[in-house]
N, C-alpha and C positions, 0 to 999 in steps of 0.2 A: 707221616712223620714230618716234623718241623725242625729245621736246623736250629741249634742253640745259638751259634755264632757263625756268621758268614765269614769264612776264612779270607775271602778276598777283601774284607773290610778291616782286617788286622794290619799291623805294621808290615810294610812290604819287605823290610830288611831280613827278618828271619825266614820268611817264606822264600824269598829270592835266594838266600843262602842254601836252603834245602834244594831248590831247583838247580842251583849251580852244581851241587853234588850229583844230582841225577844226570845233568849234562855230561859231567866227567865220566860217570859210570856207563853212559850210552856210548862213549867213545873209548873206553878203557881196553877194549880188545876181547872181553868176554862175549861169548855168543849171546845174541839177543834172545834166542830161544831159552837159554838157561836163565837169563835175567827174568824173563816173563814167567817161566815156570816157578822160580823161587818166590816171585812176588805173588803169584796166584796161590801157591801152597801156604805161605805165611798168612795171607789174607783169609784163606779158608779156615785155618786154625784159629785166627783171631775173630772170625765172624764179621769181617768188614765188607758189607754189601757194596759200598761205594768203590772200594779198591778192586773188588772182584769184577764189578761191572767195567771199570776202566781197563784193567789189565787183560781181561778176556777179550775186549774189543781191540786193544793194542796188539795182543798176540795174534789174533785172527788176521788183523790188517797186515802183519808181517809174515803171514803164511802158515801159522800154527794150525794143526788139524783139530777138528771138533773132537775126534776120538781121544787125542792126548789131553785135551782140556777136560773132557768129561771124566776121563779115567784118573785124573790127577789125585783125587781124594783117596784112591786106592793104588797109588803108584807102586807100592811094595809088591803087589800081586800082578800088576799089568806089565806085559812084555814090550810096551811102546817106548820105553826110555832107555837111553844108552847108559853104560856104566858111569860115565862122567856126569850125566844128568842125575843119576841115582845118588851119586856122592854129594852133589850140590843140594838135592832135595833133602837128604838125610841131615846135612849140615844146617840147612834152613830150618828144618823141624827142631833140631837140637837147640839152635839159638833162639828161635821163637818161643820155645818152652824152657828157656834157660833156668827159670826158678825151680823147675822140676828135674831137668837133665844135668845141669851144671856143665854142659858142653863136654861130654865124655871123650877121653883120649882116643878110643877106638873109632869114633865118628870123625874126629879130626884127622886121624891117620889115614882113614879111607879117602877123605878129601885130598890129603897131601899126595896120595898116589895118582890122582887125576888132575891136579892143578899145581902150577908152579907157586912159589911163595907169593909173588906179586899178584897172581890171579886169585889165590886164596884170600889175600888181603882185600882185594877188590870185591870178591864175592861176599866176604864178611861185612864189608861196608854196605853193599847192596841189601843184604838181609837186615842189617840195622836200620837202613833207610825205610824199607817197606814197613817194618814194625813201627817206626816213627810216624809214617803217614797213616798207618792203621789206627794208631792211638789218636791222632788228630781228627781223622774222619769219624771214628766211633765217638770220641769224646765230645766233638762239636756237632754231631749228628748230621754229617754231610748226606744229602739226599741223592741216592743213586739214580741213574737212568738217563741223564741228559748228556753225559760225556760222549764226545765223538773223537776218534783218533785223528791225529794230524795226517794230512796227505803224505804220501811217500816222499815227495820233494821236500816238504817241511821237516820230516824225520831225518832225511839225509843232511840237510843244512844244519840242523841242530846238533848232529853228531860230529860235526867238524870243529 
């Protein structure tokens, strides 16, 4: 596969703006495990190989288990996820498939039971962001495989 456009050659302002939102989300207080799970699940639904490669590496670098990553596509049936994670995954699926689901009240209410209003707002932004990145990566044909996660020290300083 050949990339259609190299995103690094685009104007830096919009990409930096997206990265600034990601930096905010990394430091917003939501568990990194939840952020990685929803990024992985949305990327599975959207079929984004680049983002799946990136976020599986990031999740593993932060201690996520292979079992939970491999089972994510069938999270409804797998016992590896907490009720809070399940609510986040259901919300992520609902918003990723918003044209079909229209974000049903029952999915939102389940999320409200596990997240404060501020957390749910941040979770919603995180889901919107991964869907944005998926569309950029798929549309521009970003080639997966070369991404390497930042070292722990770099992750910690970026979250500050």
